[in-house]
PyMOL Python script that loads the backbone (N, CA, C, O; Angstrom):
from pymol import cmd

cmd.read_pdbstr("""\
ATOM      1  N   MET A   1      57.678 115.237 180.076  1.00  0.00           N
ATOM      2  CA  MET A   1      56.547 114.183 179.557  1.00  0.00           C
ATOM      3  C   MET A   1      55.857 113.029 180.635  1.00  0.00           C
ATOM      4  O   MET A   1      56.489 112.199 181.289  1.00  0.00           O
ATOM      5  N   TYR A   2      54.668 113.192 180.621  1.00  0.00           N
ATOM      6  CA  TYR A   2      54.088 111.789 181.652  1.00  0.00           C
ATOM      7  C   TYR A   2      53.716 110.288 180.773  1.00  0.00           C
ATOM      8  O   TYR A   2      53.528 109.953 179.603  1.00  0.00           O
ATOM      9  N   GLU A   3      53.745 109.646 182.135  1.00  0.00           N
ATOM     10  CA  GLU A   3      53.915 108.148 181.295  1.00  0.00           C
ATOM     11  C   GLU A   3      51.906 108.147 181.646  1.00  0.00           C
ATOM     12  O   GLU A   3      51.000 108.064 180.817  1.00  0.00           O
ATOM     13  N   TYR A   4      51.826 108.263 183.055  1.00  0.00           N
ATOM     14  CA  TYR A   4      50.641 108.068 183.519  1.00  0.00           C
ATOM     15  C   TYR A   4      49.723 109.080 184.648  1.00  0.00           C
ATOM     16  O   TYR A   4      50.038 109.449 185.779  1.00  0.00           O
ATOM     17  N   ILE A   5      48.750 109.293 184.021  1.00  0.00           N
ATOM     18  CA  ILE A   5      47.577 109.701 185.389  1.00  0.00           C
ATOM     19  C   ILE A   5      46.635 108.784 186.056  1.00  0.00           C
ATOM     20  O   ILE A   5      45.963 107.827 185.672  1.00  0.00           O
ATOM     21  N   GLN A   6      46.780 109.301 187.016  1.00  0.00           N
ATOM     22  CA  GLN A   6      45.360 108.422 187.585  1.00  0.00           C
ATOM     23  C   GLN A   6      44.324 109.671 188.811  1.00  0.00           C
ATOM     24  O   GLN A   6      44.536 110.490 189.705  1.00  0.00           O
ATOM     25  N   GLY A   7      43.087 109.004 187.977  1.00  0.00           N
ATOM     26  CA  GLY A   7      42.485 109.936 189.167  1.00  0.00           C
ATOM     27  C   GLY A   7      40.684 110.265 187.984  1.00  0.00           C
ATOM     28  O   GLY A   7      40.193 109.548 187.112  1.00  0.00           O
ATOM     29  N   ASP A   8      40.121 111.901 188.659  1.00  0.00           N
ATOM     30  CA  ASP A   8      38.524 111.311 187.949  1.00  0.00           C
ATOM     31  C   ASP A   8      38.526 112.287 186.609  1.00  0.00           C
ATOM     32  O   ASP A   8      39.105 113.359 186.430  1.00  0.00           O
ATOM     33  N   ILE A   9      38.012 111.830 186.090  1.00  0.00           N
ATOM     34  CA  ILE A   9      37.359 112.628 184.549  1.00  0.00           C
ATOM     35  C   ILE A   9      36.723 113.347 184.457  1.00  0.00           C
ATOM     36  O   ILE A   9      35.531 113.048 184.521  1.00  0.00           O
ATOM     37  N   ALA A  10      37.083 114.650 184.262  1.00  0.00           N
ATOM     38  CA  ALA A  10      36.417 115.656 184.851  1.00  0.00           C
ATOM     39  C   ALA A  10      35.582 116.537 183.252  1.00  0.00           C
ATOM     40  O   ALA A  10      34.450 116.962 183.020  1.00  0.00           O
ATOM     41  N   GLU A  11      36.912 116.467 182.442  1.00  0.00           N
ATOM     42  CA  GLU A  11      35.428 116.127 180.306  1.00  0.00           C
ATOM     43  C   GLU A  11      35.923 115.344 179.733  1.00  0.00           C
ATOM     44  O   GLU A  11      37.056 114.873 179.828  1.00  0.00           O
ATOM     45  N   LEU A  12      34.666 115.018 178.725  1.00  0.00           N
ATOM     46  CA  LEU A  12      35.117 113.587 177.482  1.00  0.00           C
ATOM     47  C   LEU A  12      35.008 114.082 176.682  1.00  0.00           C
ATOM     48  O   LEU A  12      34.129 114.939 176.769  1.00  0.00           O
ATOM     49  N   THR A  13      35.666 114.001 175.445  1.00  0.00           N
ATOM     50  CA  THR A  13      35.672 114.774 174.172  1.00  0.00           C
ATOM     51  C   THR A  13      35.919 113.141 172.968  1.00  0.00           C
ATOM     52  O   THR A  13      36.478 112.112 173.351  1.00  0.00           O
ATOM     53  N   PRO A  14      35.526 113.283 172.021  1.00  0.00           N
ATOM     54  CA  PRO A  14      36.570 112.881 170.657  1.00  0.00           C
ATOM     55  C   PRO A  14      37.914 112.917 171.208  1.00  0.00           C
ATOM     56  O   PRO A  14      38.586 111.947 171.557  1.00  0.00           O
ATOM     57  N   THR A  15      38.242 114.188 171.246  1.00  0.00           N
ATOM     58  CA  THR A  15      39.248 114.469 170.324  1.00  0.00           C
ATOM     59  C   THR A  15      40.014 114.801 171.875  1.00  0.00           C
ATOM     60  O   THR A  15      41.238 114.856 171.766  1.00  0.00           O
ATOM     61  N   TYR A  16      39.593 114.982 173.005  1.00  0.00           N
ATOM     62  CA  TYR A  16      40.816 115.618 174.212  1.00  0.00           C
ATOM     63  C   TYR A  16      40.136 115.408 175.671  1.00  0.00           C
ATOM     64  O   TYR A  16      38.981 115.818 175.778  1.00  0.00           O
ATOM     65  N   VAL A  17      40.662 114.888 176.651  1.00  0.00           N
ATOM     66  CA  VAL A  17      40.048 114.157 178.086  1.00  0.00           C
ATOM     67  C   VAL A  17      40.334 115.128 179.121  1.00  0.00           C
ATOM     68  O   VAL A  17      41.284 115.755 178.652  1.00  0.00           O
ATOM     69  N   VAL A  18      40.028 115.680 180.404  1.00  0.00           N
ATOM     70  CA  VAL A  18      40.767 116.199 181.410  1.00  0.00           C
ATOM     71  C   VAL A  18      40.202 115.019 181.619  1.00  0.00           C
ATOM     72  O   VAL A  18      39.330 114.185 181.377  1.00  0.00           O
ATOM     73  N   VAL A  19      42.157 115.755 182.806  1.00  0.00           N
ATOM     74  CA  VAL A  19      41.248 114.093 184.146  1.00  0.00           C
ATOM     75  C   VAL A  19      42.074 115.093 185.845  1.00  0.00           C
ATOM     76  O   VAL A  19      43.297 115.228 185.870  1.00  0.00           O
ATOM     77  N   GLU A  20      41.521 115.447 186.602  1.00  0.00           N
ATOM     78  CA  GLU A  20      41.334 116.190 187.411  1.00  0.00           C
ATOM     79  C   GLU A  20      41.985 114.989 188.731  1.00  0.00           C
ATOM     80  O   GLU A  20      41.144 114.225 189.205  1.00  0.00           O
ATOM     81  N   ALA A  21      43.402 114.887 189.240  1.00  0.00           N
ATOM     82  CA  ALA A  21      44.211 115.096 190.476  1.00  0.00           C
ATOM     83  C   ALA A  21      44.948 115.064 190.552  1.00  0.00           C
ATOM     84  O   ALA A  21      45.818 115.085 189.681  1.00  0.00           O
ATOM     85  N   GLY A  22      45.065 114.964 192.128  1.00  0.00           N
ATOM     86  CA  GLY A  22      45.324 116.336 192.774  1.00  0.00           C
ATOM     87  C   GLY A  22      45.220 117.748 193.059  1.00  0.00           C
ATOM     88  O   GLY A  22      45.968 118.554 193.613  1.00  0.00           O
ATOM     89  N   GLY A  23      43.958 117.825 192.465  1.00  0.00           N
ATOM     90  CA  GLY A  23      43.151 119.789 192.741  1.00  0.00           C
ATOM     91  C   GLY A  23      43.657 120.103 191.083  1.00  0.00           C
ATOM     92  O   GLY A  23      43.220 121.152 190.608  1.00  0.00           O
ATOM     93  N   VAL A  24      44.641 119.160 190.098  1.00  0.00           N
ATOM     94  CA  VAL A  24      45.728 120.111 188.706  1.00  0.00           C
ATOM     95  C   VAL A  24      44.297 119.119 187.828  1.00  0.00           C
ATOM     96  O   VAL A  24      43.763 118.089 188.241  1.00  0.00           O
ATOM     97  N   GLY A  25      44.041 119.783 186.726  1.00  0.00           N
ATOM     98  CA  GLY A  25      43.086 119.339 185.405  1.00  0.00           C
ATOM     99  C   GLY A  25      44.273 119.196 184.386  1.00  0.00           C
ATOM    100  O   GLY A  25      44.867 120.245 184.135  1.00  0.00           O
ATOM    101  N   TYR A  26      44.645 118.215 183.851  1.00  0.00           N
ATOM    102  CA  TYR A  26      45.346 117.383 182.858  1.00  0.00           C
ATOM    103  C   TYR A  26      44.752 117.831 181.892  1.00  0.00           C
ATOM    104  O   TYR A  26      43.639 117.352 182.107  1.00  0.00           O
ATOM    105  N   TYR A  27      44.606 118.692 180.503  1.00  0.00           N
ATOM    106  CA  TYR A  27      44.490 118.728 179.432  1.00  0.00           C
ATOM    107  C   TYR A  27      45.350 117.348 179.174  1.00  0.00           C
ATOM    108  O   TYR A  27      46.430 117.193 179.745  1.00  0.00           O
ATOM    109  N   LEU A  28      44.522 115.823 177.806  1.00  0.00           N
ATOM    110  CA  LEU A  28      45.464 115.512 177.357  1.00  0.00           C
ATOM    111  C   LEU A  28      44.881 115.286 175.859  1.00  0.00           C
ATOM    112  O   LEU A  28      44.467 114.216 175.411  1.00  0.00           O
ATOM    113  N   THR A  29      44.917 116.042 175.452  1.00  0.00           N
ATOM    114  CA  THR A  29      44.740 115.188 173.479  1.00  0.00           C
ATOM    115  C   THR A  29      44.883 113.780 173.334  1.00  0.00           C
ATOM    116  O   THR A  29      45.612 112.930 173.846  1.00  0.00           O
ATOM    117  N   ILE A  30      43.560 113.782 172.100  1.00  0.00           N
ATOM    118  CA  ILE A  30      43.609 112.381 171.627  1.00  0.00           C
ATOM    119  C   ILE A  30      43.727 112.417 170.577  1.00  0.00           C
ATOM    120  O   ILE A  30      43.083 113.145 169.822  1.00  0.00           O
ATOM    121  N   SER A  31      44.888 111.358 170.153  1.00  0.00           N
ATOM    122  CA  SER A  31      44.944 110.957 168.646  1.00  0.00           C
ATOM    123  C   SER A  31      43.735 110.165 167.980  1.00  0.00           C
ATOM    124  O   SER A  31      43.175 109.202 168.506  1.00  0.00           O
ATOM    125  N   LEU A  32      43.401 110.747 166.675  1.00  0.00           N
ATOM    126  CA  LEU A  32      42.432 110.336 165.648  1.00  0.00           C
ATOM    127  C   LEU A  32      43.168 109.374 164.384  1.00  0.00           C
ATOM    128  O   LEU A  32      43.096 108.979 163.220  1.00  0.00           O
ATOM    129  N   GLN A  33      43.912 109.367 165.649  1.00  0.00           N
ATOM    130  CA  GLN A  33      44.971 107.338 164.140  1.00  0.00           C
ATOM    131  C   GLN A  33      44.600 106.727 165.047  1.00  0.00           C
ATOM    132  O   GLN A  33      44.762 105.507 165.078  1.00  0.00           O
TER     133      GLN A  33
END
""", "prot")
cmd.dss("prot")
cmd.show_as("cartoon", "prot")
cmd.util.cbc("prot")
cmd.orient("prot")
């Protein structure tokens, strides 16, 4: 599990975000609760 990821936001929606860091895109889900 990752605690912290710093990078550019490649995609942002109400339910997920894609963060590009070091040439890798991290798909992170966003809790709606």
